[in-house]
TIDREN-326339 format. One line per 4 residues: number of its first residue (from 1); their letters; for each residue x, y, z of N, C-alpha, C. Coordinates in nm, 2 decimals. Layout:
<nodes>
NUM) A) X:Y:Z:X:Y:Z:X:Y:Z  ...
</nodes>
This chain:
<nodes>
1) MGLK) -0.26:4.64:1.92:-0.26:4.53:2.04:-0.17:4.42:1.99  -0.09:4.36:2.10:0.00:4.27:2.09:-0.09:4.09:2.05  -0.02:4.02:2.03:-0.07:3.92:2.04:-0.04:3.86:2.19  -0.17:3.82:2.22:-0.16:3.73:2.38:-0.14:3.60:2.38
5) LGIP) -0.01:3.58:2.44:0.07:3.47:2.43:0.07:3.35:2.58  0.00:3.26:2.60:0.01:3.18:2.70:0.14:3.06:2.73  0.24:3.10:2.85:0.32:3.03:2.84:0.30:2.92:2.96  0.28:2.82:2.91:0.29:2.68:3.07:0.38:2.71:3.15
9) KGSL) 0.28:2.76:3.28:0.33:2.77:3.41:0.37:2.60:3.48  0.46:2.62:3.52:0.48:2.46:3.60:0.59:2.38:3.53  0.55:2.28:3.53:0.66:2.16:3.47:0.73:2.17:3.31  0.66:2.25:3.21:0.69:2.31:3.10:0.76:2.44:3.08
13) ENAT) 0.76:2.49:3.21:0.76:2.66:3.18:0.89:2.66:3.16  1.02:2.58:3.25:1.16:2.62:3.22:1.19:2.58:3.05  1.15:2.46:3.03:1.15:2.44:2.87:1.13:2.53:2.77  1.02:2.57:2.82:0.95:2.64:2.70:1.02:2.81:2.67
17) IDLF) 1.06:2.83:2.79:1.12:2.96:2.81:1.27:2.93:2.72  1.34:2.86:2.76:1.47:2.82:2.74:1.45:2.79:2.53  1.31:2.71:2.52:1.33:2.70:2.36:1.27:2.84:2.30  1.21:2.96:2.36:1.20:3.04:2.29:1.33:3.17:2.31
21) RRAG) 1.44:3.12:2.39:1.52:3.19:2.43:1.64:3.13:2.28  1.63:3.02:2.25:1.71:2.93:2.12:1.64:3.01:2.00  1.51:3.04:2.01:1.43:3.09:1.88:1.46:3.22:1.87  1.52:3.30:1.96:1.57:3.45:1.93:1.45:3.53:2.05
25) FHIT) 1.38:3.49:2.13:1.28:3.54:2.22:1.35:3.54:2.36  1.39:3.67:2.43:1.38:3.65:2.58:1.30:3.67:2.64  1.25:3.58:2.73:1.13:3.60:2.84:1.17:3.61:2.97  1.13:3.71:3.05:1.16:3.74:3.20:1.07:3.69:3.28
29) TAVR) 1.10:3.61:3.37:0.99:3.60:3.48:1.01:3.67:3.61  0.88:3.71:3.69:0.92:3.74:3.80:0.86:3.68:3.90  0.92:3.66:4.05:0.83:3.63:4.14:0.71:3.69:4.19  0.62:3.57:4.16:0.47:3.67:4.20:0.40:3.72:4.08
33) SYFP) 0.47:3.71:3.97:0.39:3.76:3.86:0.37:3.70:3.76  0.21:3.70:3.69:0.19:3.62:3.61:0.19:3.65:3.47  0.27:3.78:3.44:0.29:3.87:3.30:0.45:3.85:3.29  0.51:3.74:3.22:0.63:3.77:3.20:0.68:3.87:3.13
37) AIDD) 0.78:3.93:3.10:0.82:4.06:2.98:0.90:3.95:2.88  0.89:3.99:2.74:0.94:3.97:2.66:0.98:4.06:2.57  1.09:4.05:2.53:1.15:4.14:2.40:1.13:4.15:2.27  0.94:4.13:2.26:0.91:4.15:2.13:0.80:4.28:2.17
41) PELE) 0.79:4.38:2.10:0.65:4.45:2.14:0.53:4.41:2.10  0.52:4.27:1.99:0.40:4.24:1.92:0.39:4.16:2.02  0.47:4.07:2.10:0.38:3.96:2.21:0.36:4.03:2.37  0.25:3.99:2.40:0.21:3.98:2.56:0.21:3.84:2.59
45) CMLV) 0.28:3.84:2.70:0.26:3.69:2.76:0.19:3.68:2.88  0.14:3.56:2.94:0.07:3.56:3.05:0.09:3.38:3.09  0.15:3.38:3.24:0.17:3.23:3.24:0.06:3.15:3.29  0.05:3.06:3.22:-0.12:2.98:3.28:-0.07:2.85:3.28
49) RAQE) -0.18:2.75:3.39:-0.15:2.61:3.36:-0.15:2.57:3.27  -0.09:2.47:3.22:-0.11:2.39:3.11:-0.22:2.33:3.09  -0.27:2.25:3.20:-0.41:2.23:3.21:-0.51:2.31:3.16  -0.53:2.42:3.19:-0.61:2.51:3.18:-0.59:2.60:3.03
53) MARY) -0.46:2.62:2.97:-0.44:2.66:2.84:-0.54:2.66:2.70  -0.57:2.52:2.68:-0.65:2.55:2.59:-0.83:2.59:2.61  -0.86:2.58:2.72:-0.96:2.64:2.73:-0.99:2.82:2.71  -0.89:2.85:2.80:-0.86:3.02:2.77:-0.81:3.04:2.64
57) VEDG) -0.76:2.99:2.53:-0.72:3.00:2.43:-0.86:2.98:2.34  -0.94:2.89:2.37:-1.06:2.85:2.32:-1.17:2.98:2.31  -1.18:3.01:2.47:-1.24:3.15:2.48:-1.20:3.27:2.46  -1.10:3.27:2.37:-1.04:3.40:2.34:-0.97:3.51:2.44
61) VLDA) -0.97:3.46:2.58:-0.90:3.53:2.68:-0.75:3.53:2.65  -0.68:3.43:2.56:-0.54:3.42:2.50:-0.57:3.40:2.35  -0.52:3.45:2.28:-0.51:3.45:2.13:-0.41:3.28:2.08  -0.31:3.27:2.17:-0.25:3.17:2.12:-0.15:3.08:2.28
65) GLTG) -0.16:2.98:2.28:-0.04:2.96:2.40:0.00:2.82:2.34  0.11:2.76:2.47:0.14:2.64:2.45:0.09:2.54:2.55  0.08:2.42:2.51:0.05:2.32:2.63:0.04:2.17:2.54  0.01:2.09:2.63:0.03:1.93:2.61:-0.10:1.90:2.50
69) ADWV) -0.08:1.87:2.40:-0.20:1.77:2.33:-0.30:1.69:2.42  -0.19:1.66:2.50:-0.34:1.58:2.63:-0.43:1.64:2.64  -0.42:1.79:2.71:-0.50:1.90:2.77:-0.59:1.95:2.68  -0.55:1.93:2.58:-0.65:2.00:2.45:-0.76:1.91:2.44
73) AEND) -0.70:1.74:2.45:-0.77:1.66:2.41:-0.87:1.65:2.55  -0.84:1.67:2.63:-0.89:1.66:2.80:-1.02:1.77:2.80  -0.97:1.86:2.74:-1.07:2.00:2.75:-1.16:1.96:2.60  -1.14:1.90:2.56:-1.24:1.88:2.40:-1.23:2.05:2.35
77) ADVE) -1.14:2.12:2.35:-1.09:2.22:2.29:-1.12:2.23:2.16  -1.17:2.33:2.11:-1.19:2.37:1.98:-1.06:2.47:1.92  -0.96:2.46:1.89:-0.87:2.49:1.87:-0.80:2.48:1.75  -0.72:2.59:1.70:-0.63:2.60:1.58:-0.51:2.49:1.61
81) VVAN) -0.43:2.39:1.56:-0.31:2.35:1.63:-0.22:2.40:1.51  -0.15:2.50:1.57:-0.01:2.56:1.50:0.10:2.50:1.48  0.15:2.46:1.57:0.25:2.32:1.55:0.24:2.25:1.66  0.32:2.15:1.62:0.35:2.02:1.69:0.51:2.05:1.76
85) LVYA) 0.54:2.05:1.88:0.69:2.09:1.95:0.70:2.00:2.03  0.80:1.86:1.99:0.80:1.77:2.10:0.90:1.78:2.18  0.87:1.88:2.30:0.96:1.85:2.39:0.87:1.85:2.46  0.95:1.81:2.67:0.87:1.81:2.77:0.98:1.84:2.87
89) KQSF) 0.95:1.80:3.00:0.99:1.92:3.07:1.12:1.82:3.14  1.15:1.73:3.08:1.30:1.65:3.10:1.39:1.62:2.98  1.28:1.62:2.89:1.37:1.55:2.74:1.27:1.63:2.63  1.35:1.60:2.51:1.27:1.62:2.41:1.24:1.51:2.32
93) GKVR) 1.12:1.49:2.40:1.06:1.36:2.31:0.89:1.38:2.33  0.85:1.26:2.34:0.66:1.27:2.36:0.67:1.22:2.51  0.55:1.27:2.56:0.54:1.17:2.72:0.42:1.10:2.71  0.42:1.01:2.77:0.33:0.86:2.80:0.23:0.91:2.90
97) WVLA) 0.09:0.85:2.87:0.01:0.85:2.99:-0.02:0.71:2.97  0.00:0.63:3.08:0.00:0.50:3.10:-0.09:0.47:3.23  -0.15:0.36:3.19:-0.26:0.29:3.31:-0.10:0.22:3.40  -0.12:0.23:3.54:-0.04:0.13:3.59:-0.09:0.10:3.74
101) VPEA) -0.06:-0.01:3.80:-0.12:-0.06:3.91:0.01:-0.11:4.00  -0.01:-0.13:4.13:0.08:-0.18:4.22:0.14:-0.31:4.18  0.29:-0.34:4.18:0.37:-0.45:4.13:0.28:-0.56:4.19  0.22:-0.59:4.32:0.18:-0.68:4.36:0.00:-0.69:4.33
105) SPAR) -0.04:-0.63:4.24:-0.17:-0.64:4.18:-0.16:-0.75:4.07  -0.31:-0.81:4.09:-0.31:-0.95:4.01:-0.34:-0.88:3.86  -0.39:-0.80:3.86:-0.45:-0.70:3.69:-0.33:-0.71:3.62  -0.33:-0.77:3.47:-0.26:-0.75:3.37:-0.32:-0.68:3.26
109) SIKD) -0.45:-0.65:3.27:-0.51:-0.56:3.13:-0.58:-0.47:3.20  -0.63:-0.36:3.13:-0.76:-0.31:3.18:-0.90:-0.40:3.16  -0.92:-0.49:3.13:-1.01:-0.58:3.17:-1.03:-0.62:3.32  -0.91:-0.65:3.36:-0.87:-0.66:3.50:-0.95:-0.58:3.61
113) LEGK) -0.98:-0.44:3.56:-1.02:-0.34:3.63:-1.18:-0.32:3.62  -1.21:-0.35:3.58:-1.35:-0.38:3.60:-1.44:-0.35:3.74  -1.52:-0.25:3.78:-1.52:-0.21:3.90:-1.45:-0.19:3.98  -1.34:-0.12:3.96:-1.21:-0.05:4.04:-1.22:0.08:4.01
117) IIAT) -1.13:0.12:4.08:-1.10:0.29:4.10:-0.99:0.35:4.06  -1.01:0.41:3.93:-0.87:0.46:3.90:-0.84:0.61:3.94  -0.72:0.68:3.99:-0.71:0.80:4.00:-0.64:0.86:3.88  -0.66:0.98:3.88:-0.58:1.05:3.74:-0.65:1.20:3.73
121) ELVE) -0.57:1.26:3.70:-0.60:1.42:3.64:-0.60:1.42:3.55  -0.61:1.33:3.44:-0.68:1.32:3.31:-0.83:1.23:3.31  -0.93:1.30:3.37:-1.05:1.22:3.40:-1.10:1.18:3.27  -1.14:1.33:3.20:-1.26:1.30:3.07:-1.18:1.21:2.99
125) TTKR) -1.04:1.22:2.95:-0.97:1.11:2.84:-0.98:0.99:2.93  -0.97:0.94:3.06:-0.94:0.84:3.10:-1.11:0.73:3.05  -1.20:0.84:3.10:-1.36:0.81:3.07:-1.38:0.74:2.94  -1.31:0.82:2.85:-1.32:0.77:2.69:-1.27:0.64:2.71
129) YLQR) -1.11:0.63:2.74:-1.03:0.52:2.75:-1.12:0.39:2.79  -1.17:0.38:2.88:-1.26:0.29:2.95:-1.37:0.25:2.82  -1.41:0.38:2.81:-1.55:0.33:2.73:-1.52:0.27:2.59  -1.41:0.33:2.53:-1.34:0.21:2.43:-1.31:0.09:2.43
133) NEVK) -1.24:0.03:2.59:-1.24:-0.09:2.60:-1.36:-0.15:2.71  -1.49:-0.09:2.65:-1.58:-0.17:2.69:-1.59:-0.21:2.87  -1.51:-0.11:2.95:-1.45:-0.14:3.10:-1.53:-0.03:3.16  -1.62:-0.08:3.29:-1.67:0.02:3.36:-1.60:0.02:3.48
137) AKVE) -1.55:0.15:3.55:-1.46:0.16:3.66:-1.46:0.28:3.69  -1.47:0.30:3.83:-1.48:0.45:3.89:-1.37:0.52:3.87  -1.37:0.69:3.81:-1.27:0.74:3.77:-1.25:0.88:3.88  -1.15:0.87:3.99:-1.19:0.96:4.02:-1.03:1.08:4.02
141) FSWG) -1.07:1.20:4.01:-0.99:1.30:3.99:-0.85:1.34:4.11  -0.74:1.34:4.09:-0.64:1.30:4.18:-0.58:1.47:4.16  -0.59:1.53:4.27:-0.51:1.65:4.30:-0.37:1.66:4.28  -0.29:1.55:4.27:-0.16:1.55:4.26:-0.10:1.44:4.34
145) ATEV) 0.05:1.40:4.34:0.11:1.29:4.40:0.01:1.15:4.36  -0.05:1.16:4.25:-0.11:1.01:4.22:-0.07:0.89:4.23  0.09:0.88:4.24:0.20:0.77:4.24:0.17:0.70:4.37  0.13:0.78:4.46:0.11:0.72:4.63:-0.01:0.64:4.63
149) KPPE) -0.09:0.69:4.52:-0.26:0.67:4.58:-0.30:0.52:4.59  -0.24:0.41:4.49:-0.24:0.26:4.50:-0.16:0.23:4.65  -0.18:0.11:4.69:-0.33:0.05:4.66:-0.43:0.07:4.75  -0.40:0.20:4.87:-0.47:0.19:4.99:-0.61:0.32:4.89
153) LADA) -0.60:0.39:4.83:-0.67:0.49:4.78:-0.72:0.49:4.63  -0.66:0.36:4.55:-0.70:0.39:4.41:-0.65:0.19:4.39  -0.73:0.16:4.30:-0.67:0.03:4.28:-0.58:0.07:4.12  -0.59:0.18:4.08:-0.49:0.18:3.97:-0.52:0.34:3.93
157) IVEV) -0.38:0.38:3.85:-0.39:0.52:3.85:-0.34:0.53:3.67  -0.39:0.64:3.63:-0.35:0.67:3.49:-0.25:0.81:3.51  -0.12:0.83:3.49:-0.04:0.90:3.49:0.06:0.91:3.38  0.10:1.07:3.39:0.20:1.10:3.29:0.34:1.06:3.30
161) TETG) 0.42:1.00:3.23:0.55:0.94:3.22:0.64:0.99:3.10  0.78:1.00:3.13:0.87:1.04:3.07:0.98:0.93:3.02  1.02:0.87:3.18:1.10:0.77:3.17:1.04:0.65:3.27  0.93:0.68:3.35:0.92:0.55:3.41:0.96:0.56:3.55
165) SSLR) 1.05:0.63:3.56:1.15:0.61:3.71:1.06:0.63:3.81  0.98:0.73:3.82:0.88:0.78:3.90:0.80:0.68:3.97  0.73:0.60:3.87:0.65:0.46:3.87:0.71:0.37:3.93  0.84:0.36:3.88:0.92:0.21:3.96:0.98:0.25:4.11
169) ANKL) 0.99:0.39:4.12:1.01:0.42:4.25:0.92:0.40:4.34  0.80:0.42:4.29:0.67:0.39:4.39:0.62:0.25:4.35  0.68:0.17:4.32:0.65:0.01:4.29:0.52:0.00:4.22  0.54:0.09:4.10:0.41:0.05:4.02:0.42:-0.01:3.89
173) RIID) 0.35:-0.07:3.81:0.37:-0.18:3.70:0.30:-0.14:3.61  0.35:-0.05:3.46:0.24:-0.03:3.41:0.19:-0.14:3.29  0.06:-0.15:3.28:0.00:-0.22:3.22:-0.09:-0.18:3.09  -0.08:-0.10:3.04:-0.11:-0.01:2.90:-0.09:0.13:2.92
177) EVLQ) -0.09:0.17:2.75:-0.04:0.31:2.75:-0.19:0.38:2.67  -0.23:0.48:2.74:-0.36:0.51:2.73:-0.35:0.64:2.62  -0.22:0.71:2.59:-0.22:0.84:2.53:-0.08:0.87:2.50  -0.02:0.90:2.42:0.08:1.00:2.39:0.08:1.12:2.36
181) SNTQ) 0.14:1.24:2.39:0.14:1.34:2.41:0.30:1.42:2.35  0.27:1.54:2.33:0.36:1.64:2.31:0.34:1.76:2.32  0.42:1.88:2.34:0.37:2.02:2.33:0.32:2.07:2.22  0.25:2.15:2.19:0.17:2.23:2.08:0.16:2.38:2.09
185) LIAN) 0.17:2.42:2.01:0.11:2.57:1.97:-0.01:2.57:1.92  -0.11:2.65:2.00:-0.25:2.60:1.96:-0.28:2.79:1.97  -0.37:2.79:1.88:-0.44:2.95:1.86:-0.59:2.91:1.88  -0.67:3.05:1.91:-0.80:3.08:1.92:-0.85:3.07:1.73
189) RAAW) -0.96:3.04:1.73:-1.01:2.98:1.57:-1.00:3.18:1.54  -1.09:3.27:1.60:-1.07:3.39:1.54:-0.94:3.47:1.55  -0.84:3.43:1.63:-0.71:3.50:1.58:-0.65:3.44:1.49  -0.66:3.29:1.44:-0.60:3.22:1.35:-0.68:3.29:1.20
193) QDAA) -0.79:3.35:1.22:-0.82:3.44:1.10:-0.80:3.55:1.09  -0.73:3.61:1.18:-0.69:3.79:1.18:-0.58:3.75:1.08  -0.57:3.83:0.99:-0.41:3.85:0.91:-0.32:3.88:1.00  -0.30:4.00:1.05:-0.15:4.02:1.12:-0.16:3.93:1.24
197) KRRK) -0.26:3.88:1.32:-0.20:3.81:1.42:-0.19:3.64:1.36  -0.22:3.61:1.24:-0.19:3.46:1.17:-0.05:3.49:1.14  -0.02:3.62:1.07:0.15:3.61:1.03:0.23:3.63:1.14  0.21:3.69:1.27:0.28:3.67:1.39:0.29:3.54:1.42
201) LEDV) 0.17:3.47:1.43:0.19:3.33:1.48:0.27:3.23:1.37  0.26:3.25:1.26:0.36:3.18:1.15:0.48:3.22:1.18  0.50:3.32:1.22:0.67:3.38:1.22:0.71:3.30:1.34  0.59:3.33:1.47:0.67:3.24:1.57:0.70:3.10:1.57
205) RMLL) 0.63:3.05:1.49:0.62:2.88:1.47:0.74:2.86:1.35  0.74:2.94:1.31:0.88:2.90:1.20:1.03:2.93:1.30  1.02:3.02:1.39:1.12:3.05:1.44:1.15:2.95:1.57  1.01:2.90:1.64:1.03:2.77:1.73:1.06:2.62:1.70
209) EGAM) 1.02:2.61:1.54:1.04:2.48:1.46:1.18:2.51:1.44  1.26:2.58:1.39:1.42:2.62:1.39:1.48:2.59:1.50  1.44:2.62:1.60:1.49:2.59:1.74:1.50:2.47:1.75  1.39:2.40:1.76:1.38:2.20:1.77:1.47:2.20:1.68
213) NALD) 1.48:2.22:1.54:1.53:2.13:1.45:1.71:2.15:1.50  1.74:2.25:1.57:1.88:2.27:1.61:1.93:2.20:1.73  1.84:2.16:1.81:1.87:2.09:1.89:1.97:1.94:1.89  2.02:1.96:1.97:2.14:1.84:1.97:2.23:1.81:1.86
217) KVGL) 2.25:1.95:1.77:2.31:1.98:1.67:2.42:2.06:1.67  2.55:2.02:1.61:2.64:2.15:1.64:2.68:2.19:1.45  2.71:2.30:1.43:2.81:2.32:1.31:2.97:2.30:1.32  3.03:2.23:1.19:3.13:2.20:1.21:3.22:2.25:1.05
221) MLNV) 3.33:2.32:1.07:3.36:2.36:0.95:3.57:2.34:0.96  3.61:2.31:0.88:3.73:2.30:0.85:3.79:2.31:0.71  3.89:2.33:0.71:4.02:2.32:0.59:4.05:2.21:0.54  4.04:2.18:0.42:4.15:2.04:0.36:4.22:2.08:0.25
225) HRDR) 4.35:2.02:0.21:4.37:2.03:0.05:4.31:1.96:0.00  4.29:2.00:-0.15:4.20:1.94:-0.23:4.23:1.79:-0.26  4.34:1.75:-0.26:4.41:1.59:-0.28:4.38:1.49:-0.20  4.30:1.57:-0.08:4.26:1.47:0.06:4.14:1.51:0.09
229) LQEV) 4.06:1.61:0.02:3.92:1.64:0.03:3.84:1.47:0.02  3.87:1.37:-0.03:3.75:1.28:-0.05:3.77:1.21:0.09  3.93:1.21:0.16:3.98:1.14:0.26:3.84:1.19:0.39  3.83:1.36:0.37:3.75:1.39:0.47:3.60:1.38:0.45
233) LDCL) 3.56:1.36:0.34:3.45:1.34:0.30:3.38:1.16:0.37  3.45:1.12:0.37:3.46:0.97:0.41:3.44:0.96:0.52  3.49:1.05:0.63:3.47:1.04:0.77:3.33:1.10:0.82  3.25:1.15:0.73:3.11:1.22:0.77:3.04:1.11:0.73
237) PALR) 2.94:1.13:0.81:2.78:1.07:0.79:2.74:1.08:0.66  2.71:0.99:0.58:2.69:0.94:0.50:2.57:1.04:0.43  2.47:1.05:0.56:2.36:1.15:0.49:2.40:1.29:0.49  2.50:1.34:0.54:2.49:1.47:0.51:2.56:1.48:0.44
241) KPTI) 2.53:1.64:0.33:2.59:1.68:0.23:2.67:1.83:0.25  2.75:1.80:0.28:2.86:1.95:0.31:2.87:2.04:0.18  2.88:2.17:0.26:2.90:2.26:0.19:3.04:2.29:0.17  3.08:2.29:0.04:3.23:2.29:0.01:3.26:2.42:-0.11
245) SALS) 3.35:2.49:-0.05:3.42:2.58:-0.11:3.58:2.63:-0.12  3.55:2.71:-0.21:3.72:2.76:-0.24:3.77:2.88:-0.17  3.94:2.83:-0.08:3.96:2.92:-0.05:4.05:3.03:-0.11  4.10:3.14:-0.06:4.19:3.18:-0.14:4.33:3.13:-0.22
249) DEEW) 4.38:3.03:-0.18:4.44:2.93:-0.20:4.40:2.81:-0.24  4.40:2.83:-0.40:4.29:2.73:-0.50:4.33:2.62:-0.48  4.41:2.59:-0.38:4.47:2.43:-0.32:4.40:2.37:-0.25  4.32:2.46:-0.16:4.28:2.44:-0.04:4.10:2.47:-0.03
253) LAVN) 4.06:2.39:0.02:3.90:2.40:0.05:3.83:2.41:0.16  3.70:2.50:0.21:3.68:2.51:0.31:3.54:2.43:0.30  3.50:2.32:0.44:3.40:2.23:0.42:3.33:2.26:0.54  3.16:2.28:0.52:3.07:2.31:0.62:2.96:2.21:0.64
257) TILE) 2.95:2.16:0.75:2.87:2.08:0.76:2.80:2.10:0.91  2.67:2.01:0.93:2.59:1.99:1.06:2.57:1.87:1.12  2.63:1.85:1.22:2.66:1.71:1.25:2.56:1.68:1.40  2.47:1.60:1.43:2.44:1.54:1.59:2.61:1.57:1.66
261) ESVV) 2.55:1.62:1.77:2.64:1.69:1.86:2.72:1.54:1.91  2.63:1.43:1.89:2.67:1.35:2.01:2.80:1.21:1.93  2.78:1.30:1.78:2.89:1.21:1.74:3.03:1.29:1.70  3.04:1.40:1.70:3.13:1.48:1.65:3.26:1.44:1.73
265) RAII) 3.26:1.42:1.88:3.37:1.38:1.95:3.45:1.26:1.85  3.37:1.13:1.82:3.42:1.10:1.76:3.48:1.07:1.58  3.42:1.19:1.54:3.47:1.21:1.42:3.58:1.31:1.42  3.60:1.39:1.49:3.69:1.52:1.47:3.85:1.45:1.49
269) PRLK) 3.87:1.32:1.56:4.00:1.30:1.53:4.06:1.21:1.41  3.91:1.12:1.34:3.97:1.10:1.19:3.96:1.23:1.14  3.88:1.31:1.15:3.91:1.44:1.04:4.03:1.49:1.05  4.09:1.50:1.16:4.25:1.53:1.16:4.36:1.45:1.10
273) EAGA) 4.28:1.31:1.13:4.40:1.19:1.05:4.38:1.21:0.90  4.25:1.24:0.89:4.27:1.27:0.74:4.28:1.39:0.64  4.34:1.47:0.75:4.42:1.58:0.68:4.32:1.71:0.69  4.21:1.73:0.77:4.17:1.82:0.79:4.26:1.93:0.89
277) QGIV) 4.22:2.07:0.87:4.31:2.17:0.93:4.23:2.27:1.01  4.24:2.36:1.11:4.14:2.44:1.15:4.00:2.41:1.21  3.96:2.30:1.25:3.88:2.24:1.27:3.80:2.31:1.38  3.68:2.38:1.35:3.58:2.44:1.43:3.47:2.40:1.47
281) EYPL) 3.42:2.38:1.61:3.32:2.30:1.60:3.20:2.44:1.68  3.09:2.44:1.65:3.03:2.58:1.67:2.88:2.56:1.72  2.80:2.58:1.82:2.67:2.56:1.86:2.59:2.64:1.74  2.42:2.56:1.75:2.35:2.64:1.67:2.23:2.67:1.72
285) NKIV) 2.15:2.76:1.74:2.02:2.81:1.77:1.93:2.77:1.68  1.94:2.79:1.56:1.82:2.74:1.47:1.84:2.67:1.35  1.77:2.61:1.32:1.81:2.56:1.14:1.66:2.58:1.10  1.62:2.64:1.00:1.54:2.71:0.96:1.51:2.59:0.78
289) L) 1.42:2.50:0.80:1.44:2.43:0.70:1.34:2.51:0.57
</nodes>
């Protein structure tokens, strides 16, 4: 029997499927189907809302799944964290759950919300946050569109944000950070103790982490005459250690390195000036450390 793997449905769905593609797994979804096809006979996929994933993994309905650390904490789920994969729906970074109020609100800190109403989808985590700060306020579950609830339906909200643009568009002001979160690969405790399932999970983890390592990076290879090697190396970032090998003509060398994609456009012209020839930039899918 294959490993039952939960893929987060909704905002993380496309980013997760793309990460798996980079890792070498091709997942195909179909309209109105919750069981995507994957080109690995040892994996069975199911689309599950990220908010519910940890509970299904803990209960053994799924052997493993990908969800946010925020939802693992919200469900107080007893699961094995196999890997931290720092990506979100828009960017490859952590997301923040923040406490926000209308721009016109007099509130400047959590202490100013004593006795007020806070709307959020992250109810239990917000209640624990209030307890830590010794503030008593009413926490109401929000079914969505949380940003539009203040000031008529709530005094404040706890909402997830990557850039803060949606909050600003709704004239909301952040007054505190409640929680930082990132995507995690989690496993059922019993599945993690099963030798075959654990090995498969470790393989998946290695490939996913390799895909994460390769994000925003490219490979660069070039040829250079021995006499000008140092000039070429001086053009490359100091922390990079390129691979240097001899060509059939012993007077020429091949240089191969990995660079941040954002810096390559500035470096290639300098490499050409330094004597590099046959410069090739190529994409990377995985870097397994």
